[in-house]
N, C-alpha and C positions, 0 to 999 in steps of 0.2 A: 271639549272633553272637558268633564267637570272634574274639580280639585281633589274628590274623593275616588273618581276613576283612574285619574293619574298616579293617586297613593296606590289603589290597588295593582295596578299593572307593575308600579316598582318594586311593591313587596311581594307580590309573585316573582317576577324575573329576579331578587337578589334570592329570595328562599330557593326558587329551583336553582339556579346557579352553584349558590353555595352546596345544596343538596349532589349535585353535579360532579364537584372539583373534590366535596368529599367522599365520594364513590369511587373515583377514580384514583384516586390517593390509597384508601384501603386497597384497592385492587391492585395498584403497583406495588404495595409494602407486600403483598400476600406473596406475590409473585418473584419479589427480587433476587430471594437466594437462587432461585431456580435461573431465572435469569443471566444473573452474575455467576452462576458456578460456584458455590460459596464454598460449598462441601472443596474446592480445589485451591482454595485460599490459603496456600502452604507458609511454612515461615520463609522458604526462598522467595518465595511473590513476594511478602513483604518486604523482605531486604531487597528484592531487586527494585522495588520503589522508592526505597530509601536512596539507592543509586541512582536511579532518576533525579531523585529530590537532592541528591550531593552534589551533582555537577550540574545543575541549574537548565535539565535537558528543555524544559517547559517556555524558558526564553526565547527559544526558536521553533520548537515544535510545539502543535496542539497533540494533544492526547483525549479522547472522549469529550471533545470539544472545548478543552480547555487550553491555553497557552497562546504563543506568537505565533504568526505566519507567515516566518523568516522562510522556515525549513518544510519539508513535507509531514502529512499528519503521521502519526505513529500508531492510530488506534488498530488499523489491520495490518502493520509494518509485519509483522512473525508469518501472516501467510501470504501477505504480497511478496514478501523477499527470501525471506527463509532463515534458516539460523548461518550458515554457512556464510551469506551474504554479510549479514548482519554484523558476526564476528568479525569479518575482513573490513568494514565500513570502519569499526571501533578501534580495530589496533593500526589499520593504515587508512585513514580518510584521507591523507594527500593525494594518496595514490588512487583509489578509489573517485574518487570526485575530482579529480584532477581535471576533467574535460567541464565541468558543471562550475556556473558564474558564482556559485553559493559554495562558501568553505566551512568548513566543519573544524572545530579546533582539537591539537593531538591533546586529547585529556589523561594517557597513559594510564586507563584503566588495569587494573592484576586482572589475572584469569578468573579469579572466583567471581569479581564484579561483572564482569561481561556474560558468567552463568547465569546470575542471580539478575539480571537485565532481562537476559534470553526468556527468562521461566517467567518473569514480568510481565513481558508482551507477549508471550502466548497466551497468558491467563487474559489480559485485555482485550487481545483480540478474539476469544470464545466468547466472550460477552455477547448476548442477545441484542442487539439496539437496533433492531426494525430495520436492518440493510444501511446503516450510518457508518460513517460518513460515506457520501455520493462516491467520491473518486474512486472508491474501492468496491462499489455495486455490479455487481455482473452482469445486471440488467444496462450498465450504462454504457460500458466498452464498446461493444459495437454501433451504437448513437453518435456517440463523442467523437470516435475516430472518424464516422461518415459528415460529421457537421466540420472537422480537421481539414480533410481531404477538398470537401467543397468549394470549390474556387480557388484552388492552389494548385501547383506544379509538384507537388509530391504524389506519388503513386501511393497505393492505398497501404502497401506492404511497407514503405519509407515511413508513413505516417505512423503506423501503430508501431515501427521500431523506434522512433521518436520517442511517441507517448507513452510506451513501456518503459522507457530508460535505460534502453541495451546500451546506448552512449554510456554511460556512466560505466560500463564495465569495457567496453569492445571499440575498438579503433576503426575508422573507414578513414580512407584517405587524411591520414594524420590527426585526426578529429575525434573525440572521445577518449576513455580512460584507459587503462595498462593493467585492471585487475584480471581482466579474461583476453584472450586471443585476439590478435587484429583479425579482421574479417574482410579485407582486401581481395584474397584470393580464394576464399571461401568456396565458391564459384566453380574451382577446377580443384579443389579438393576433397570435396564431397556432391554426391549424388543430390539431387533431387530428395530422395528420399530418406536418405541420411541428412541432411538439413531438416527434412518435416520431422522427424523422429527426435533428433535433437531437441527442438523447441517444444514440442509435446511429451516430452519425458525425459529431460536430461538426465536424470541420476541411473535410470536404465541403459541408456547408449554409454555414460560413463558414470560408474560408482564413485569413483575422485572427485566429479564435477561439483563445484560450489555455486553452479548456474539457480537460480530458484524455478520453483515450479511457475509454471504460466497453464493452470488449469484452468481458469478462468477465460480463456479465450477460446471462441471457437473454431470449429475448424475449418469455415472461410480465413478466418483472420489470420491462423497458422499456415494454410496455404499461399497467403498474400504476404506474409513475411521469407515462405521458403522462395516466392518467385524473386521476392526483390533480392534477397541474399543469394538467389543461384546468379544474377546478373555481376556479383561481384568477383570479376576475374582481374583485377590489378591492372584492367586496362582506364582509359577516362570514361567517365559515363555521362 
């Protein structure tokens, strides 16, 4: 290859790459207000962001790809856990995370700070970030659980129960959190249909329930968890 040809390839490659980069940047800037729902960026959301910064939440949590990796990502936490769970966690982290090896400090947030933080989480969760982060992707749930179950002694329902952090709030055989009721005897208290309905739509089964909706679970996943819980009858498993 001659020097002239090499220079031509270099210049053409550089110019075409620059044009592509500038075009994509322009396209992103054009869509950014729609993708981020900028019209819903209220004063309360801004105040919630300031609460997030005040308590250095990014030291442990990531959000929109930025932050620490000690604790769970918070990009979609509002959609994943719901407002009732988040409030309980912020007010009583020592109770909700009693069974977790990762602990969260008691920050003693006041009610207004909590409401503002919820507004911020809700706004961030509604940003169209093209199915990111992957751990909250609806497409990932079933395949990741199948990988978890493969080669292990966990039943599919037990694996789903564990992966979806149900132990954060519920105890079985003394292990788990205490924010929700213990489930050792749930198989003797509720029918399979009642357990299924509670998992599929907790607020319908109990309007006062603080349990988040698991609307990303498939019908097969709900059935597997139902089968696992229906076998919890206070006997040695």
